[in-house]
C-alpha positions as CSV (number, residue, x, y, z in Angstrom):
1,M,0.0,0.0,0.0
2,I,1.3,3.5,-0.9
3,E,0.0,6.7,0.5
4,L,1.0,10.4,0.3
5,L,1.1,12.2,3.6
6,N,0.9,16.0,3.9
7,S,2.4,18.0,6.7
8,S,-0.7,18.1,8.9
9,E,-1.0,14.3,8.7
10,V,2.6,13.7,9.7
11,Q,2.3,16.3,12.5
12,A,-0.8,14.4,13.8
13,I,1.1,11.1,13.9
14,N,4.0,12.6,15.9
15,E,1.6,14.3,18.4
16,R,-0.5,11.1,18.9
17,L,2.6,9.1,19.5
18,E,3.9,11.8,21.9
19,M,7.3,11.9,20.1
20,E,9.6,14.6,21.5
21,Y,12.1,14.0,18.7
22,P,10.1,12.8,15.7
23,P,12.1,10.4,13.4
24,I,10.6,12.1,10.3
25,S,9.0,15.5,9.7
26,F,8.7,18.3,7.1
27,R,11.9,20.4,7.3
28,D,12.2,22.8,4.3
29,T,9.7,25.6,4.5
30,R,11.1,27.7,1.6
31,A,8.4,28.8,-0.8
32,E,10.4,27.7,-3.8
33,S,10.6,24.1,-2.7
34,F,8.1,21.3,-2.1
35,E,8.2,18.3,0.2
36,I,6.0,15.3,0.5
37,I,6.2,12.1,2.6
38,F,5.5,8.7,1.1
39,K,4.1,5.9,3.2
40,I,5.0,2.6,1.6
41,S,4.6,-0.9,3.0
42,L,7.5,-3.3,3.4
43,R,5.9,-5.7,1.0
44,D,5.5,-2.9,-1.7
45,A,9.1,-1.6,-1.1
46,L,10.5,-5.1,-1.7
47,Q,8.3,-5.5,-4.8
48,I,9.6,-2.2,-6.2
49,Y,13.2,-3.4,-5.6
50,L,12.5,-6.7,-7.4
51,Q,10.7,-5.0,-10.3
52,R,13.6,-2.5,-10.7
53,H,16.2,-5.3,-10.9
54,S,14.4,-8.3,-12.4
55,R,11.9,-7.0,-15.0
56,P,12.6,-8.2,-18.5
57,A,13.1,-4.7,-19.9
58,S,15.9,-2.6,-21.3
59,E,18.5,-1.1,-19.1
60,A,16.9,2.3,-19.5
61,V,13.5,1.1,-18.5
62,R,14.9,-0.8,-15.5
63,D,16.9,2.3,-14.4
64,A,13.9,4.6,-14.8
65,G,11.3,2.3,-13.5
66,W,9.1,3.5,-16.4
67,G,9.1,3.0,-20.1
68,E,8.0,1.1,-23.2
69,S,7.3,-2.2,-21.4
70,S,3.6,-2.9,-21.1
71,E,4.2,-4.9,-17.9
72,P,2.6,-2.9,-15.0
73,T,4.8,-2.1,-12.1
74,L,4.1,-0.8,-8.6
75,M,6.0,2.3,-9.5
76,T,3.3,3.1,-12.0
77,D,0.8,3.4,-9.1
78,I,3.1,5.6,-7.1
79,V,3.7,8.0,-10.0
80,E,0.0,8.1,-10.8
81,E,-0.8,9.0,-7.1
82,F,2.0,11.5,-7.0
83,S,0.8,13.3,-10.2
84,A,-2.7,13.4,-8.9
85,V,-1.8,15.5,-5.9
86,A,-3.8,18.7,-6.0
87,Y,-0.8,21.0,-6.3
88,T,-0.8,22.5,-9.8
89,E,2.4,24.4,-9.2
90,M,4.1,21.2,-8.0
91,W,3.4,19.5,-11.3
92,E,4.6,22.5,-13.2
93,W,7.9,22.2,-11.3
94,V,8.2,18.6,-12.2
95,E,7.7,19.5,-15.8
96,Q,10.4,22.1,-15.6
97,I,12.8,19.5,-14.3
98,A,11.7,17.0,-17.0
99,H,12.2,19.6,-19.7
100,R,15.8,20.3,-18.6
101,M,16.6,16.6,-18.3
102,S,14.9,15.4,-21.5
103,E,15.4,18.3,-24.0
104,T,15.9,17.1,-27.6
105,Q,19.3,17.3,-29.1
106,D,18.2,20.0,-31.6
107,G,16.9,22.2,-28.8
108,E,13.2,21.8,-29.7
109,D,10.7,22.0,-26.9
110,L,8.9,18.8,-25.9
111,G,5.2,18.5,-26.7
112,P,2.6,18.2,-24.0
113,N,2.4,14.4,-24.1
114,E,6.2,14.1,-24.3
115,L,6.6,16.5,-21.4
116,D,4.1,14.6,-19.3
117,D,5.8,11.3,-19.9
118,A,9.2,12.8,-19.2
119,A,7.9,14.2,-16.0
120,R,6.7,10.8,-14.9
121,K,10.1,9.3,-15.8
122,V,11.8,11.8,-13.5
123,I,9.5,10.9,-10.6
124,A,9.8,7.2,-11.2
125,S,13.6,7.2,-11.6
126,N,14.2,9.2,-8.4
127,L,11.6,7.6,-6.2
128,A,12.5,4.1,-7.3
129,G,16.1,4.8,-6.4
130,N,15.1,6.1,-3.0
131,V,12.8,3.2,-2.3
132,E,15.8,0.9,-3.2
133,R,17.9,2.7,-0.7
134,L,15.4,1.9,2.0
135,V,15.5,-1.8,1.5
136,H,19.1,-2.2,0.1
137,D,20.2,-4.1,3.2
138,Y,17.4,-6.6,2.6
139,A,18.0,-7.2,-1.1
140,G,18.7,-10.9,-0.3
141,Y,15.5,-11.1,1.7
142,A,13.6,-9.6,-1.3
143,Y,15.1,-12.2,-3.6
144,K,14.3,-15.1,-1.3
145,M,10.7,-13.9,-0.9
146,R,10.2,-12.9,-4.6
147,D,7.5,-15.6,-5.1
148,R,6.0,-15.3,-1.7
149,L,5.6,-11.6,-1.1
150,D,2.0,-12.2,-0.1
151,E,3.3,-13.9,3.0
152,I,4.7,-10.6,4.3
153,P,2.0,-9.0,6.5
154,E,0.7,-5.5,5.8
155,G,0.8,-2.9,8.5
156,Q,4.6,-2.3,8.5
157,G,6.9,-0.4,6.3
158,Y,8.6,3.0,5.7
159,L,7.9,6.7,5.6
160,M,10.1,8.5,3.1
161,R,10.5,12.2,2.8
162,V,11.0,13.5,-0.8
163,K,12.0,17.1,-1.7
164,L,11.4,18.9,-5.0
165,N,13.4,22.0,-5.7
166,P,12.8,23.3,-9.3
167,N,13.7,26.9,-9.2
168,T,17.5,26.7,-9.4
169,R,19.8,25.8,-12.1
170,Y,20.4,22.5,-10.2
171,S,16.8,21.4,-10.1
172,Y,16.2,18.0,-8.6
173,I,13.7,15.7,-7.0
174,S,15.1,13.3,-4.4
175,S,15.3,12.1,-0.9
176,I,17.7,14.4,1.1
177,G,19.6,11.4,2.4
178,S,20.3,12.5,6.0
179,Y,18.9,12.0,9.5
180,G,15.1,12.5,9.6
181,D,14.8,11.5,5.9
182,S,13.0,8.2,6.5
183,A,11.5,6.2,9.2
184,M,10.0,2.7,9.9
185,Y,6.4,2.2,11.0
186,I,4.1,-0.4,12.4
187,S,0.3,0.1,12.1
188,N,-2.8,-1.7,13.5
189,S,-5.6,-3.4,11.6
190,A,-7.2,0.0,11.1
191,D,-4.0,1.2,9.3
192,T,-3.2,3.6,12.1
193,I,0.5,4.0,12.8
194,T,1.2,2.8,16.3
195,K,5.0,2.7,16.3
196,L,7.5,5.0,14.5
197,V,11.3,4.7,14.7
198,R,14.3,6.0,12.8
199,W,15.1,4.1,9.6
200,N,17.3,1.0,10.0
201,T,16.5,0.8,13.8
202,W,14.4,-2.3,13.4
203,V,15.3,-5.5,11.6
204,I,13.3,-8.2,9.8
205,D,12.4,-11.4,11.7
206,S,12.0,-13.7,8.8
207,S,10.5,-16.5,10.9
208,V,7.3,-14.3,10.9
209,N,8.3,-11.8,8.2
210,R,7.8,-8.8,10.4
211,L,9.8,-5.8,11.4
212,S,11.1,-6.2,15.0
213,E,13.4,-4.5,17.5
214,R,17.0,-5.4,17.0
215,E,18.3,-5.7,20.5
216,P,15.9,-8.5,21.8
217,L,16.7,-10.6,18.8
218,Q,20.5,-10.0,19.0
219,G,20.4,-11.0,22.7
220,S,18.3,-14.1,22.2
221,R,19.8,-17.6,22.1
222,T,16.9,-18.6,19.8
223,Y,17.7,-16.1,17.0
224,T,20.7,-15.2,14.9
225,E,21.3,-13.1,11.8
226,C,21.5,-14.9,8.5
227,K,24.8,-14.1,6.7
228,V,23.0,-14.3,3.3
229,C,19.7,-12.4,3.6
230,R,20.7,-10.3,6.6
231,T,17.4,-11.1,8.4
232,F,17.1,-12.7,11.8
233,N,15.7,-16.2,12.1
234,K,15.3,-19.1,14.5
235,R,18.7,-20.8,14.6
236,G,17.5,-24.2,15.6
237,T,14.4,-24.4,13.5
238,N,14.9,-22.5,10.3
239,M,18.7,-22.4,9.9
240,T,21.7,-24.6,9.1
241,V,25.5,-24.2,9.7
242,I,27.6,-23.5,6.6
243,R,30.9,-21.9,5.7
244,S,31.4,-19.5,2.7
245,I,34.4,-18.6,0.5
246,K,32.6,-16.0,-1.7
247,R,34.8,-12.9,-1.7
248,N,32.2,-10.1,-2.2
249,D,29.3,-8.5,-0.3
250,G,30.5,-9.8,3.1
251,M,30.0,-13.4,2.0
252,R,33.3,-14.7,3.2
253,W,33.6,-16.2,6.7
254,R,36.1,-18.8,8.0
255,S,34.1,-20.6,10.7
256,Q,30.6,-22.2,10.3
257,K,27.8,-19.7,10.5
258,K,24.0,-20.0,10.5
259,V,22.2,-19.4,7.3
260,C,18.4,-19.6,6.6
261,N,17.4,-22.9,5.1
262,D,15.4,-21.0,2.4
263,C,18.6,-19.2,1.5
264,I,20.5,-22.5,1.0
265,I,17.7,-23.8,-1.2
266,Q,17.9,-20.6,-3.4
267,I,21.7,-20.9,-3.7
268,L,21.4,-24.5,-4.8
269,M,19.0,-23.4,-7.6
270,A,21.1,-20.4,-8.6
271,K,23.0,-21.9,-11.5
272,E,19.8,-23.3,-12.9
273,H,18.2,-19.8,-12.8
274,I,21.3,-18.2,-14.3
275,D,21.4,-20.7,-17.2
276,R,17.7,-19.8,-17.9
277,G,18.6,-16.1,-18.0
278,D,16.8,-15.3,-14.8
279,W,18.0,-12.5,-12.5
280,V,19.8,-13.8,-9.4
281,A,20.7,-11.5,-6.4
282,P,24.5,-11.3,-5.9
283,N,24.5,-13.1,-2.5
284,F,22.8,-16.0,-4.1
285,K,25.1,-16.5,-7.1
286,G,27.0,-19.5,-6.0
287,C,27.2,-23.2,-5.5
288,I,27.3,-25.4,-2.4
289,A,29.7,-28.2,-1.7
290,Y,29.1,-30.8,1.0
291,D,31.3,-33.6,2.5
292,G,28.4,-35.9,3.2
293,D,28.7,-35.4,7.0
294,K,29.2,-32.1,8.9
295,S,30.8,-29.6,6.5
296,M,28.9,-27.6,3.9
297,M,30.4,-24.6,2.0
298,I,29.1,-21.8,-0.3
299,A,31.5,-21.0,-3.1
300,P,31.4,-19.0,-6.4
301,I,29.7,-20.7,-9.3
302,D,32.0,-23.1,-11.1
303,T,34.4,-23.4,-8.2
304,F,33.9,-27.2,-8.0
305,T,33.5,-29.7,-10.7
306,Q,32.8,-33.0,-9.0
307,K,29.2,-33.7,-8.0
308,L,28.6,-35.4,-4.6
309,D,27.4,-38.9,-5.3
310,L,24.6,-39.2,-2.7
311,N,21.1,-40.0,-3.6
312,S,18.0,-38.5,-1.8
313,A,17.6,-41.5,0.5
314,E,21.2,-41.2,1.6
315,L,20.9,-37.5,2.2
316,L,17.7,-37.9,4.3
317,A,19.4,-40.6,6.4
318,I,22.3,-38.4,7.4
319,D,22.5,-38.1,11.2
320,S,23.6,-34.5,11.7
321,E,22.2,-31.0,11.7
322,H,22.4,-31.1,7.9
323,G,20.3,-34.3,8.0
324,R,17.6,-32.4,9.8
325,F,17.7,-29.7,7.1
326,F,17.4,-32.4,4.4
327,R,14.4,-34.0,6.1
328,K,12.6,-30.7,6.6
329,Y,12.8,-30.1,2.8
330,E,12.2,-33.7,2.0
331,D,10.1,-32.9,-1.1
332,F,12.9,-30.8,-2.5
333,F,15.6,-33.3,-2.0
334,E,13.6,-36.3,-3.2
335,V,14.0,-35.0,-6.7
336,T,16.5,-37.3,-8.4
337,R,19.5,-35.1,-8.9
338,N,22.8,-34.2,-7.3
339,W,22.3,-30.8,-5.8
340,F,25.7,-30.6,-4.0
341,Y,29.3,-30.6,-5.2
342,E,31.8,-32.8,-3.4
343,L,33.7,-31.1,-0.6
344,Q,36.9,-32.9,0.2
345,P,37.9,-32.9,3.8
346,V,40.8,-30.5,4.6
347,V,43.8,-31.9,6.4
348,T,44.8,-29.7,9.3
349,G,47.1,-31.7,11.6
350,D,47.2,-31.9,15.4
351,F,49.3,-29.2,17.0
352,N,49.6,-27.2,20.2
353,Y,52.6,-25.2,18.9
354,A,52.1,-21.5,18.4
355,F,53.2,-21.3,14.8
356,N,54.0,-18.0,13.1
357,E,51.6,-18.3,10.2
358,S,51.9,-14.6,9.1
359,V,53.4,-13.6,5.8
360,N,56.4,-11.8,7.1
361,L,58.2,-9.0,5.4
362,Y,60.7,-10.0,2.7
363,N,63.7,-9.0,5.0
364,Y,62.5,-11.0,8.0
365,Q,65.3,-13.1,9.4
366,P,64.5,-15.8,12.0
367,S,67.2,-17.4,14.1
368,I,68.9,-20.2,12.1
369,F,69.0,-23.8,13.4
370,Y,70.4,-26.9,11.6
371,T,67.8,-29.8,11.8
372,S,68.9,-33.3,11.2
373,V,67.8,-36.9,11.8
374,R,69.5,-38.2,14.9
375,D,71.7,-41.3,14.9
376,R,69.7,-43.6,17.2
377,T,72.7,-45.8,17.7
378,L,74.4,-43.0,19.7
379,F,71.5,-42.9,22.2
380,P,70.4,-46.5,22.8
381,F,68.9,-45.9,26.2
382,R,68.2,-42.2,26.3
383,H,65.9,-39.8,24.3
384,I,64.2,-42.8,22.8
385,N,61.4,-40.7,21.4
386,E,63.6,-37.9,20.1
387,Q,64.3,-38.7,16.5
388,F,65.6,-35.3,15.4
389,G,68.1,-32.7,16.6
390,S,68.4,-29.0,15.9
391,E,71.3,-26.8,16.9
392,T,72.3,-23.2,16.3
393,T,74.8,-22.3,13.6
394,G,78.4,-21.2,14.2
395,Q,79.5,-23.9,16.6
396,H,83.2,-24.7,16.5
397,H,82.5,-28.4,15.8
398,Q,80.6,-27.6,12.6
399,T,83.4,-28.6,10.2
400,P,83.0,-30.0,6.8
401,E,83.3,-33.4,8.4
402,W,80.4,-32.7,10.8
403,Y,78.3,-31.4,7.9
404,R,78.9,-34.6,5.9
405,K,78.0,-36.8,8.9
406,N,74.9,-34.9,9.9
407,G,73.9,-33.1,6.7
408,P,74.5,-31.5,4.3
409,F,71.8,-28.9,5.2
410,Y,69.6,-27.2,2.6
411,G,67.7,-24.1,3.2
412,V,65.0,-23.9,0.5
413,E,62.9,-21.0,-0.7
414,L,59.7,-21.9,-2.5
415,E,58.0,-19.1,-4.4
416,C,54.5,-19.9,-5.4
417,Y,50.9,-18.7,-5.6
418,V,47.8,-20.0,-3.9
419,K,45.5,-21.6,-6.5
420,R,42.3,-19.8,-7.1
421,N,40.6,-23.2,-8.0
422,R,41.8,-25.3,-5.0
423,P,40.5,-28.0,-2.8
424,D,41.0,-26.0,0.4
425,Y,38.8,-23.0,-0.3
426,R,39.3,-21.3,3.1
427,D,40.8,-17.8,3.3
428,L,44.1,-17.3,1.6
429,S,45.8,-16.6,4.9
430,V,44.4,-19.8,6.3
431,V,45.7,-21.8,3.4
432,K,49.1,-20.3,3.6
433,G,49.2,-20.9,7.4
434,N,48.0,-24.5,7.0
435,A,50.9,-25.3,4.6
436,I,53.3,-24.1,7.3
437,R,51.6,-26.3,9.9
438,L,51.5,-29.4,7.7
439,F,55.2,-29.1,7.0
440,H,55.6,-30.2,10.6
441,P,54.7,-33.6,12.1
442,D,51.8,-33.9,14.5
443,G,52.7,-32.8,18.0
444,Y,55.7,-30.8,16.9
445,P,58.2,-30.2,18.5
446,N,57.8,-33.5,20.3
447,G,60.6,-35.8,19.1
448,Y,63.0,-32.9,18.5
449,V,66.0,-32.0,20.6
450,Q,66.4,-28.3,20.0
451,D,68.8,-25.5,21.1
452,G,65.8,-23.2,21.1
453,P,62.2,-22.9,20.0
454,H,61.7,-22.5,16.2
455,Q,59.6,-23.7,13.4
456,L,60.9,-25.4,10.3
457,L,59.1,-23.3,7.7
458,I,57.9,-19.7,7.6
459,A,56.2,-17.5,5.0
460,K,57.5,-14.2,3.6
461,G,56.4,-11.7,1.1
462,D,58.5,-11.2,-2.1
463,G,58.6,-8.2,-4.3
464,S,58.4,-10.3,-7.5
465,L,55.2,-11.9,-6.4
466,D,51.6,-10.6,-6.2
467,S,51.0,-9.6,-2.6
468,T,47.5,-11.3,-2.4
469,Y,48.0,-14.8,-3.8
470,G,51.8,-14.9,-3.8
471,V,53.9,-16.3,-1.0
472,E,57.5,-17.4,-0.5
473,F,57.9,-20.3,1.9
474,V,61.4,-20.4,3.5
475,S,62.7,-23.4,5.4
476,Q,65.3,-23.7,8.1
477,P,68.4,-25.6,6.9
478,L,67.3,-29.2,7.0
479,S,69.5,-32.1,6.4
480,Y,69.3,-33.9,3.1
481,D,68.0,-37.0,4.9
482,Y,65.3,-34.9,6.5
483,W,64.2,-33.5,3.2
484,L,64.0,-36.9,1.5
485,N,62.5,-39.0,4.2
486,N,60.9,-36.9,7.0
487,V,58.9,-34.0,5.5
488,P,55.3,-35.2,6.1
489,E,53.7,-36.7,3.0
490,R,50.5,-34.8,3.7
491,F,52.5,-31.5,3.2
492,W,53.6,-32.6,-0.3
493,S,50.0,-33.5,-1.2
494,Y,48.5,-30.3,0.3
495,F,51.2,-28.1,-1.3
496,K,50.7,-29.6,-4.8
497,D,46.9,-29.4,-4.6
498,N,46.5,-25.9,-3.3
499,F,49.5,-24.0,-4.7
500,H,51.0,-23.6,-8.2
501,A,54.3,-22.2,-9.5
502,R,55.4,-24.3,-12.5
503,N,54.3,-22.1,-15.4
504,V,54.7,-18.7,-13.6
505,T,57.9,-16.9,-14.7
506,E,58.4,-15.0,-11.5
507,C,58.3,-18.1,-9.3
508,G,61.5,-19.8,-8.5
509,I,63.1,-22.3,-6.1
510,H,66.2,-21.1,-4.5
511,V,68.5,-23.4,-2.5
512,H,71.1,-22.4,0.1
513,I,74.0,-24.6,1.0
514,G,76.6,-23.4,3.6
515,W,80.1,-22.5,2.5
516,R,81.4,-24.3,5.6
517,S,79.8,-27.6,4.6
518,M,82.6,-28.1,2.0
519,T,86.4,-27.9,2.1
520,V,87.9,-25.4,-0.3
521,P,88.8,-28.1,-2.9
522,E,85.3,-29.5,-2.7
523,R,83.8,-26.0,-3.2
524,W,86.1,-25.6,-6.3
525,V,84.8,-28.9,-7.9
526,F,81.2,-28.1,-6.9
527,L,81.4,-24.6,-8.5
528,A,83.3,-25.8,-11.5
529,L,80.6,-28.4,-12.3
530,L,77.9,-25.8,-12.0
531,T,79.5,-23.0,-13.9
532,K,80.7,-25.3,-16.8
533,M,77.2,-26.8,-17.1
534,Q,75.9,-23.3,-17.5
535,D,78.5,-22.4,-20.1
536,Q,78.1,-25.7,-22.0
537,E,74.3,-25.5,-22.0
538,S,73.9,-28.8,-20.2
539,T,70.8,-30.8,-21.0
540,L,70.9,-32.2,-17.4
541,L,70.9,-28.7,-15.9
542,A,68.1,-27.6,-18.3
543,H,65.9,-30.6,-17.2
544,I,66.4,-30.0,-13.5
545,A,66.2,-26.2,-13.7
546,G,63.0,-26.4,-15.7
547,R,63.6,-23.0,-17.3
548,P,66.3,-21.2,-19.3
549,P,68.3,-18.4,-17.7
550,N,66.2,-15.3,-17.1
551,R,66.3,-12.0,-15.2
552,F,65.8,-13.7,-11.9
553,A,68.6,-16.3,-12.5
554,R,71.3,-15.0,-14.9
555,Y,74.0,-17.5,-16.0
556,N,77.0,-15.2,-15.4
557,T,80.6,-16.3,-15.1
558,L,82.1,-16.1,-11.6
559,V,84.3,-13.1,-11.2
560,Y,87.5,-12.7,-9.1
561,Q,89.8,-10.0,-10.3
562,G,93.5,-10.4,-10.3
563,T,93.6,-14.2,-10.7
564,E,93.9,-16.7,-13.5
565,N,91.5,-19.1,-11.8
566,P,88.4,-17.1,-10.6
567,T,86.4,-20.2,-9.7
568,F,89.0,-21.5,-7.3
569,N,89.4,-18.0,-5.7
570,V,85.7,-17.7,-5.2
571,A,85.7,-21.1,-3.6
572,L,88.6,-20.0,-1.4
573,N,87.2,-16.7,-0.3
574,G,83.5,-17.4,-0.4
575,K,82.6,-14.4,-2.5
576,Q,83.2,-12.7,-5.9
577,T,84.7,-9.4,-6.6
578,Q,82.6,-6.7,-8.2
579,S,79.5,-8.8,-8.1
580,D,76.5,-7.1,-6.4
581,N,73.6,-8.7,-8.4
582,K,71.5,-11.1,-6.3
583,Y,69.8,-12.3,-9.4
584,E,72.8,-14.3,-10.6
585,A,72.0,-18.0,-10.8
586,I,75.0,-18.6,-8.5
587,N,74.5,-15.9,-5.9
588,T,77.6,-15.4,-3.7
589,L,76.4,-12.3,-1.9
590,H,75.4,-14.2,1.3
591,E,78.1,-14.4,3.9
592,H,77.5,-17.9,5.0
593,T,75.8,-19.7,2.0
594,I,75.8,-20.2,-1.7
595,E,72.4,-19.5,-3.1
596,L,71.5,-21.5,-6.3
597,R,68.7,-19.7,-8.2
598,H,68.5,-21.7,-11.4
599,F,65.3,-23.5,-10.7
600,Q,61.7,-22.9,-11.9
601,G,59.1,-22.8,-9.2
602,N,57.3,-26.0,-8.6
603,T,55.0,-27.5,-6.0
604,G,55.5,-31.2,-6.8
605,K,57.4,-33.4,-4.4
606,N,59.4,-35.2,-7.2
607,S,60.4,-31.9,-8.8
608,I,61.5,-30.3,-5.6
609,L,63.4,-33.3,-4.3
610,S,65.0,-33.8,-7.8
611,I,66.6,-30.3,-7.4
612,L,68.0,-31.3,-4.0
613,Q,69.3,-34.6,-5.4
614,F,70.9,-32.8,-8.3
615,I,72.8,-30.5,-5.8
616,Q,73.5,-33.5,-3.6
617,S,75.1,-35.3,-6.5
618,M,77.5,-32.4,-7.1
619,Y,78.2,-32.3,-3.4
620,D,78.9,-36.1,-3.3
621,F,81.0,-36.0,-6.4
622,A,83.0,-33.0,-5.1
623,E,83.9,-35.0,-1.9
624,F,84.9,-38.1,-4.0
625,A,86.9,-36.1,-6.5
626,T,89.0,-34.3,-3.8
627,R,90.0,-37.4,-1.8
628,V,93.8,-37.3,-1.4
629,S,96.3,-39.2,0.7
630,E,98.0,-36.0,1.9
631,P,96.3,-32.6,2.6
632,W,96.7,-30.2,-0.2
633,Q,98.5,-27.0,0.7
634,Y,96.6,-24.8,-1.8
635,F,97.8,-21.4,-0.4
636,D,101.1,-19.8,0.6
637,I,101.9,-19.5,4.3
638,Y,103.8,-16.3,5.2
639,D,106.1,-15.7,8.2
640,D,106.0,-12.6,10.4
641,D,108.1,-10.6,7.9
642,G,105.7,-11.3,5.1
643,E,107.9,-13.7,3.4
644,V,106.6,-17.0,2.0
645,E,107.5,-19.6,4.5
646,V,105.6,-22.6,3.0
647,P,104.7,-22.1,-0.7
648,G,101.4,-23.4,-2.0
649,T,101.4,-26.4,-4.2
650,P,99.6,-27.2,-7.4
651,P,96.4,-29.3,-7.2
652,P,97.0,-33.0,-6.6
653,E,96.9,-35.0,-9.8
654,N,93.4,-36.5,-9.3
655,I,91.8,-33.1,-8.5
656,G,93.6,-31.6,-11.5
657,R,92.4,-34.4,-13.8
658,W,88.8,-34.1,-12.6
659,I,88.8,-30.3,-13.1
660,S,90.2,-30.9,-16.7
661,D,87.4,-33.3,-17.4
662,I,84.8,-30.9,-16.1
663,N,86.2,-28.2,-18.3
664,K,85.8,-30.4,-21.3
665,N,82.3,-31.9,-20.5
666,A,80.8,-31.2,-17.1
667,E,77.6,-33.0,-17.9
668,Q,79.4,-36.2,-18.8
669,V,81.3,-36.1,-15.5
670,L,78.3,-35.5,-13.3
671,L,75.9,-37.8,-15.2
672,G,78.5,-40.6,-15.2
673,W,78.7,-40.2,-11.4
674,I,74.9,-40.3,-11.1
675,L,74.6,-43.4,-13.3
676,K,77.2,-45.4,-11.2
677,D,74.6,-45.4,-8.4
678,I,71.4,-44.3,-9.9
679,S,69.2,-45.6,-7.1
680,R,70.7,-42.9,-4.8
681,Y,69.3,-40.2,-7.2
682,D,66.0,-41.6,-8.2
683,Y,64.1,-38.3,-8.0
684,I,66.3,-37.0,-10.8
685,Y,65.3,-39.9,-12.9
686,K,61.6,-39.5,-12.0
687,R,61.7,-35.7,-12.8
688,I,63.2,-36.2,-16.3
689,G,61.3,-39.4,-17.2
690,Y,62.6,-42.5,-19.0
691,P,62.5,-41.4,-22.7
692,A,64.2,-38.0,-22.1
693,F,66.7,-39.5,-19.6
694,R,67.7,-42.3,-22.0
695,D,68.0,-39.8,-24.9
696,M,70.2,-37.5,-22.7
697,V,72.5,-40.5,-21.7
698,E,72.8,-41.6,-25.4
699,E,73.7,-38.1,-26.5
700,T,76.1,-37.2,-23.6
701,F,78.1,-40.4,-24.0
702,E,78.2,-40.6,-27.8
703,G,81.5,-42.2,-28.7
704,N,82.3,-43.0,-25.1
705,E,83.2,-46.6,-24.1
706,D,80.7,-46.5,-21.2
707,R,77.7,-45.5,-23.4
708,N,76.2,-49.0,-23.9
709,S,76.6,-50.1,-20.3
710,F,75.0,-46.8,-19.1
711,L,72.1,-47.3,-21.5
712,N,71.5,-50.9,-20.3
713,L,71.5,-49.5,-16.8
714,V,68.9,-46.9,-17.6
715,N,66.8,-49.6,-19.3
716,R,67.0,-51.9,-16.3
717,R,66.1,-49.0,-14.0
718,M,63.1,-48.2,-16.0
719,L,62.0,-51.8,-16.0
720,G,62.5,-52.1,-12.3
721,M,60.7,-48.9,-11.4
722,N,57.6,-50.1,-13.4
723,N,57.7,-53.7,-12.1
724,P,59.5,-54.6,-8.8
725,T,59.5,-58.3,-9.8
726,Q,61.3,-57.6,-13.0
727,Q,63.7,-55.4,-11.1
728,T,64.7,-58.3,-9.0
729,N,65.1,-60.6,-12.0
730,A,67.2,-58.0,-13.8
731,T,69.6,-57.6,-11.0
């Protein structure tokens, strides 16, 4: 019902209700302006909102609420009543505004009929917009009730003050949009207003479809606010718990919240309506996934692809709060179709540890601890449950021999993005934090002997990555054994399923290995292998790196001025001269570590561990190639007077021979080493794959006497990996 109230009628209402500070009244008494107050029921206001948004008309008609469509609208009635008010001068003012807004392009005046129609469009457009403002918070409720508006009782609604000001160059008709502009009312069966409050003071109780005071409902254990339609409802009777990952309109919440059962039904039908071309309110544009037990989730349309394979009988038999919902809407769910998508359960782990799950600044530096797998034979009766040990860096006993016995240790940086289409569709921050947690075993740090509290993986921001979805995970230096055998399998699965990096140029994997983990001769062989494979465009390096050199990993030659052997002097001094670019593939700017940046980002276990095995193979070969019967005096020893007391000697014969071979064909040297015990480096083989690995061996050892034996070894390895029985027979 729509009525127009004049000043005396509004004053009578305020006096009868004895309101000292009326929520609405006439305010502008200037002669050149005109004010009027509309009384519009809640049902009619919602109907106007729906007609404005869902009528099958052109954009112009929908915006104006008036036009060529023959379909009648409630706004038609409002305009007719407005134009029938016995204020001749008011209608003249409206026509003046219409003339200014609708004047033809050639400047000709509008005819009488055109002017009258234009005036009505002015009224319809402005008043419809103001009515929409009144019910904007309940757009979801309007959509939910669109086919049941007759269930909303009369006797409740809004008063809306409208002002017309035609006698200035900025003529307008509008609601003023400030305090005292609109109010909410309740009336009795005689249509007499009995309660009047400021707009937005009351809320809608959708269990009875009535306006109600907010505070009693908010304080009630029986009621709660629906996160979709924004009305209050009975939580135990008419609502169901659900999570949401929609990103707009306040539709994203981590924990389970109560949502009206009717809203859930409407969301389930949203895609069907959209496919038909029907209008769907924004909060209802989505799909719902369910795990068949206790977890239900709202997500954007097309988030999931796999339908939940539960028939109606199985849904109705579920013994949970969701089961009660299904049984209450038994007729709906008895339809033979899969309404829900499958929601896979999210692995979270069991922890009491206070993890730092924040994405820290790029320059954040935690305390460094070496973590390794403890040698249980050293502690046969003590620390029986302590499988791992961590100790701080810089201890005097941390010699290359100690590193080889307990490590080596690899600190790994994994640059990646959270997938938009991922199984764990909780908030981005939750997904990033969960990856950190899952990198640790349940109960962490139980089972660890540690010098101090620390976690094994943190998250950092990185300037090369998008700040919303991008993240760089940085590990503590973990032993090679720990990486291969003790990172929880659930981390690898979660990381691959919920993150991606493989085809993203700015994502890389950077690996740090300590300078002190190798002797100087070992460093020399290690760096020689890597630099020569860069120079010689090694196929093995290309396979493992997964990308050519780029601006984040430049294949530059090591520089050490004033020497004929820069690689050896970099190995000796742990740095280059005149090198300040951290984006070199071999980054020597860190004081304590060599950073290897060659590798394309990846979230797969095989690919990440193949990188570590590739580095480990160079580390192992460097130790083998530098074994000597007597220590090598590779530098001059000076006396107190600065004279050479003990001159340095040339490299031992075996080291010199290996360096010469590396300079000729570094890939052949390293690949030959890998093939001599290929089972130690199986992730390299898995990463490259049999056909490519075999082709690489055939090409690398072309003309070499070991070629055929290596190819036979590769064939047997392939046969064994695909069939364990045949592997036994082959060996």
